[in-house]
BANURO-74155 format. One line per field, with one value per atom (N, C-alpha, C): x, y, z; residue in one letter; atom name; residue number from 1. Coordinates in steps of 0.001 Angstrom, whole numbers, plus 500000, padded with zeros to 6 digits. Example, Ala and Ser with C-alpha at 12.3 -4.5 7.8 and 13.67 -1.06 7.14 Angstrom:
# residues 2
X	(513190 | 512300 | 513200 | 512850 | 513670 | 512900) $
Y	(494310 | 495500 | 496700 | 497750 | 498940 | 500030) $
Z	(507800 | 507800 | 507800 | 507080 | 507140 | 507870) $
roba	(A | A | A | S | S | S) $
sefi	(N | CA | C | N | CA | C) $
torlo	(1 | 1 | 1 | 2 | 2 | 2) $
# end
This chain:
# residues 76
X	(315510 | 314909 | 314241 | 314881 | 314304 | 313247 | 312307 | 311251 | 310453 | 310244 | 309465 | 308262 | 307196 | 305990 | 305806 | 305694 | 305521 | 304050 | 303805 | 302454 | 302465 | 302267 | 302353 | 303789 | 303999 | 305335 | 306119 | 305428 | 306051 | 306273 | 307403 | 307733 | 307375 | 306609 | 306232 | 307157 | 307968 | 308929 | 308578 | 309013 | 308767 | 309527 | 310701 | 311509 | 312439 | 312803 | 313733 | 314781 | 315962 | 316992 | 316611 | 317100 | 316739 | 316981 | 318050 | 318344 | 317257 | 316831 | 315778 | 314442 | 314158 | 312915 | 312869 | 313997 | 314070 | 313766 | 314389 | 314185 | 312747 | 312175 | 310824 | 309749 | 310115 | 309151 | 309503 | 310466 | 310862 | 311252 | 312006 | 312539 | 314029 | 314729 | 316169 | 316457 | 317642 | 318090 | 318136 | 318570 | 318618 | 317220 | 316220 | 314841 | 314352 | 314734 | 314364 | 314901 | 316182 | 316779 | 316179 | 315788 | 315113 | 313768 | 313038 | 311732 | 311893 | 312930 | 313213 | 313553 | 314452 | 314880 | 313715 | 312776 | 311617 | 310550 | 310719 | 309751 | 308533 | 308575 | 307437 | 307527 | 308727 | 308962 | 309711 | 309130 | 309738 | 310730 | 311886 | 312909 | 313360 | 313859 | 314369 | 315816 | 316536 | 317919 | 318022 | 318760 | 319115 | 320631 | 321273 | 322720 | 323027 | 323812 | 324119 | 323219 | 322393 | 321517 | 320283 | 319947 | 318705 | 317694 | 316503 | 315444 | 314150 | 313365 | 312029 | 311068 | 310272 | 309320 | 308200 | 307633 | 306590 | 305431 | 304988 | 303843 | 304186 | 305449 | 305860 | 305932 | 306371 | 306366 | 304951 | 304039 | 302626 | 302033 | 302310 | 301794 | 302337 | 303609 | 304208 | 303516 | 303327 | 302673 | 301252 | 300524 | 299142 | 299082 | 300157 | 300162 | 300545 | 300985 | 301398 | 300192 | 300387 | 299260 | 298901 | 297628 | 297172 | 297576 | 297816 | 298136 | 296891 | 297064 | 295944 | 295659 | 294405 | 294090 | 294533 | 294950 | 295372 | 294148 | 294261 | 293209 | 293282 | 292141 | 292066 | 292888 | 293043 | 293728 | 295208 | 295770 | 297180 | 298085 | 299245 | 300256 | 301069 | 301628 | 302394 | 303687) $
Y	(039322 | 040388 | 039787 | 039891 | 039356 | 040305 | 039757 | 040537 | 041363 | 040836 | 041539 | 040686 | 041338 | 040666 | 041076 | 040095 | 040405 | 040712 | 041831 | 042266 | 042627 | 041639 | 041893 | 042221 | 043365 | 043782 | 044412 | 044919 | 045733 | 044934 | 045144 | 044504 | 045452 | 044960 | 045777 | 045429 | 046401 | 046174 | 047063 | 046671 | 047465 | 048781 | 048788 | 050003 | 049851 | 050994 | 051002 | 052085 | 051853 | 052891 | 053889 | 055114 | 056113 | 055658 | 054931 | 054441 | 053474 | 052581 | 051618 | 052328 | 053303 | 054069 | 054821 | 055409 | 056128 | 055200 | 054050 | 053102 | 052597 | 052247 | 051697 | 052743 | 054037 | 055112 | 055898 | 055411 | 056012 | 057479 | 057799 | 059146 | 059024 | 060147 | 060102 | 060069 | 059606 | 059602 | 061033 | 061967 | 063379 | 063900 | 063492 | 063927 | 063378 | 062160 | 061583 | 062469 | 062828 | 063663 | 065075 | 065603 | 066907 | 066831 | 065764 | 065584 | 065432 | 064722 | 064579 | 065942 | 066694 | 068008 | 068993 | 068881 | 069784 | 069383 | 068215 | 067762 | 067069 | 066783 | 066112 | 064588 | 064085 | 062633 | 062404 | 061595 | 061311 | 060167 | 060346 | 059300 | 059135 | 057958 | 057669 | 057220 | 057306 | 056847 | 055637 | 054645 | 053488 | 053420 | 053922 | 054077 | 055113 | 054738 | 055673 | 055484 | 054444 | 054152 | 055040 | 055577 | 056324 | 055362 | 055319 | 054430 | 055195 | 054780 | 055317 | 054176 | 054337 | 053298 | 053226 | 052035 | 051825 | 052796 | 053013 | 053906 | 055357 | 055747 | 057101 | 057245 | 056208 | 056214 | 056285 | 055527 | 055559 | 056951 | 057569 | 058909 | 059915 | 059795 | 060702 | 060556 | 059298 | 059072 | 059623 | 059434 | 059935 | 061452 | 062112 | 063570 | 064238 | 063460 | 064051 | 064650 | 065812 | 066441 | 065678 | 065685 | 065056 | 065940 | 065331 | 066088 | 066798 | 068023 | 068765 | 068239 | 068111 | 067634 | 068668 | 068187 | 069077 | 069601 | 070808 | 071361 | 070689 | 070554 | 069841 | 070504 | 071822 | 072508 | 072737 | 072406 | 072680 | 071595 | 072020 | 071066 | 070574 | 069387 | 068790 | 069466) $
Z	(503400 | 504164 | 505400 | 506530 | 507750 | 508294 | 509060 | 509689 | 508692 | 507505 | 506492 | 506112 | 505788 | 505317 | 503866 | 502976 | 501561 | 501291 | 500619 | 500272 | 498797 | 497938 | 496512 | 496139 | 495510 | 495103 | 496234 | 497240 | 498271 | 499544 | 500158 | 501423 | 502560 | 503520 | 504668 | 505818 | 506233 | 507302 | 508474 | 509654 | 510855 | 510799 | 510169 | 510042 | 508849 | 508267 | 507136 | 507366 | 506874 | 506853 | 505756 | 505830 | 504812 | 503373 | 503123 | 501781 | 501305 | 502197 | 501864 | 501668 | 502541 | 502437 | 501111 | 500728 | 499457 | 498290 | 498291 | 497196 | 497155 | 498296 | 498303 | 498019 | 498098 | 497819 | 496562 | 495799 | 494520 | 494640 | 495696 | 495875 | 496169 | 496131 | 496391 | 497888 | 498220 | 499612 | 500136 | 499300 | 499700 | 500047 | 499270 | 499536 | 500872 | 501205 | 502504 | 503622 | 503537 | 504576 | 504591 | 503433 | 503390 | 504120 | 503896 | 504541 | 506056 | 506483 | 507916 | 508511 | 507851 | 508351 | 508423 | 507486 | 507455 | 508475 | 509093 | 510085 | 509498 | 508205 | 507566 | 507656 | 507890 | 508008 | 509310 | 510174 | 511478 | 511334 | 511944 | 511984 | 513420 | 513750 | 515088 | 514965 | 516071 | 516103 | 517025 | 516586 | 517399 | 517316 | 518351 | 518280 | 517221 | 516238 | 515150 | 513937 | 513963 | 512822 | 512842 | 511682 | 511499 | 510910 | 511510 | 511045 | 510866 | 509897 | 509686 | 509967 | 511022 | 511395 | 510364 | 510197 | 509194 | 509371 | 510609 | 510825 | 510478 | 510642 | 510267 | 508745 | 508076 | 506609 | 506066 | 506677 | 506272 | 506458 | 507609 | 507895 | 506886 | 506525 | 505539 | 504189 | 503744 | 502451 | 502445 | 503542 | 503618 | 503635 | 504069 | 504141 | 502819 | 501845 | 500573 | 499858 | 499227 | 498532 | 497262 | 496949 | 495711 | 494534 | 493408 | 492205 | 491713 | 491294 | 490720 | 489312 | 488963 | 487591 | 486564 | 485426 | 484340 | 483593 | 483098 | 482259 | 480893 | 480234 | 478950 | 477856 | 477863 | 476780 | 476978 | 478144 | 478405 | 477867 | 477382 | 476915 | 478113 | 477987 | 479088 | 479330) $
roba	(M | M | M | E | E | E | N | N | N | A | A | A | I | I | I | E | E | E | D | D | D | G | G | G | K | K | K | R | R | R | S | S | S | L | L | L | R | R | R | A | A | A | A | A | A | E | E | E | R | R | R | P | P | P | E | E | E | E | E | E | F | F | F | A | A | A | Q | Q | Q | S | S | S | N | N | N | S | S | S | I | I | I | S | S | S | R | R | R | A | A | A | K | K | K | V | V | V | Y | Y | Y | Q | Q | Q | E | E | E | I | I | I | A | A | A | A | A | A | G | G | G | R | R | R | L | L | L | R | R | R | A | A | A | V | V | V | K | K | K | V | V | V | G | G | G | T | T | T | A | A | A | T | T | T | L | L | L | I | I | I | L | L | L | A | A | A | E | E | E | D | D | D | G | G | G | D | D | D | A | A | A | W | W | W | R | R | R | K | K | K | S | S | S | L | L | L | P | P | P | A | A | A | M | M | M | A | A | A | P | P | P | R | R | R | S | S | S | A | A | A | G | G | G | K | K | K | A | A | A | A | A | A) $
sefi	(N | CA | C | N | CA | C | N | CA | C | N | CA | C | N | CA | C | N | CA | C | N | CA | C | N | CA | C | N | CA | C | N | CA | C | N | CA | C | N | CA | C | N | CA | C | N | CA | C | N | CA | C | N | CA | C | N | CA | C | N | CA | C | N | CA | C | N | CA | C | N | CA | C | N | CA | C | N | CA | C | N | CA | C | N | CA | C | N | CA | C | N | CA | C | N | CA | C | N | CA | C | N | CA | C | N | CA | C | N | CA | C | N | CA | C | N | CA | C | N | CA | C | N | CA | C | N | CA | C | N | CA | C | N | CA | C | N | CA | C | N | CA | C | N | CA | C | N | CA | C | N | CA | C | N | CA | C | N | CA | C | N | CA | C | N | CA | C | N | CA | C | N | CA | C | N | CA | C | N | CA | C | N | CA | C | N | CA | C | N | CA | C | N | CA | C | N | CA | C | N | CA | C | N | CA | C | N | CA | C | N | CA | C | N | CA | C | N | CA | C | N | CA | C | N | CA | C | N | CA | C | N | CA | C | N | CA | C | N | CA | C | N | CA | C | N | CA | C | N | CA | C | N | CA | C | N | CA | C | N | CA | C | N | CA | C) $
torlo	(1 | 1 | 1 | 2 | 2 | 2 | 3 | 3 | 3 | 4 | 4 | 4 | 5 | 5 | 5 | 6 | 6 | 6 | 7 | 7 | 7 | 8 | 8 | 8 | 9 | 9 | 9 | 10 | 10 | 10 | 11 | 11 | 11 | 12 | 12 | 12 | 13 | 13 | 13 | 14 | 14 | 14 | 15 | 15 | 15 | 16 | 16 | 16 | 17 | 17 | 17 | 18 | 18 | 18 | 19 | 19 | 19 | 20 | 20 | 20 | 21 | 21 | 21 | 22 | 22 | 22 | 23 | 23 | 23 | 24 | 24 | 24 | 25 | 25 | 25 | 26 | 26 | 26 | 27 | 27 | 27 | 28 | 28 | 28 | 29 | 29 | 29 | 30 | 30 | 30 | 31 | 31 | 31 | 32 | 32 | 32 | 33 | 33 | 33 | 34 | 34 | 34 | 35 | 35 | 35 | 36 | 36 | 36 | 37 | 37 | 37 | 38 | 38 | 38 | 39 | 39 | 39 | 40 | 40 | 40 | 41 | 41 | 41 | 42 | 42 | 42 | 43 | 43 | 43 | 44 | 44 | 44 | 45 | 45 | 45 | 46 | 46 | 46 | 47 | 47 | 47 | 48 | 48 | 48 | 49 | 49 | 49 | 50 | 50 | 50 | 51 | 51 | 51 | 52 | 52 | 52 | 53 | 53 | 53 | 54 | 54 | 54 | 55 | 55 | 55 | 56 | 56 | 56 | 57 | 57 | 57 | 58 | 58 | 58 | 59 | 59 | 59 | 60 | 60 | 60 | 61 | 61 | 61 | 62 | 62 | 62 | 63 | 63 | 63 | 64 | 64 | 64 | 65 | 65 | 65 | 66 | 66 | 66 | 67 | 67 | 67 | 68 | 68 | 68 | 69 | 69 | 69 | 70 | 70 | 70 | 71 | 71 | 71 | 72 | 72 | 72 | 73 | 73 | 73 | 74 | 74 | 74 | 75 | 75 | 75 | 76 | 76 | 76) $
# end
């Protein structure tokens, strides 16, 4: 992995392709493209390549809603 900085388990890269972004964020490739189409995740084009810049990935992660706490009496 060129141009990557290792930070524990996670590699911090300046940009990732949608497939790499999906894998590093534990979501599907289809979900990445849905987020891009909805305008929640910014992507750029370099020629024919689609890239997600690190700062755009960070902004997307920070915008995700927190999970609501479960009530004590509800079943999973």
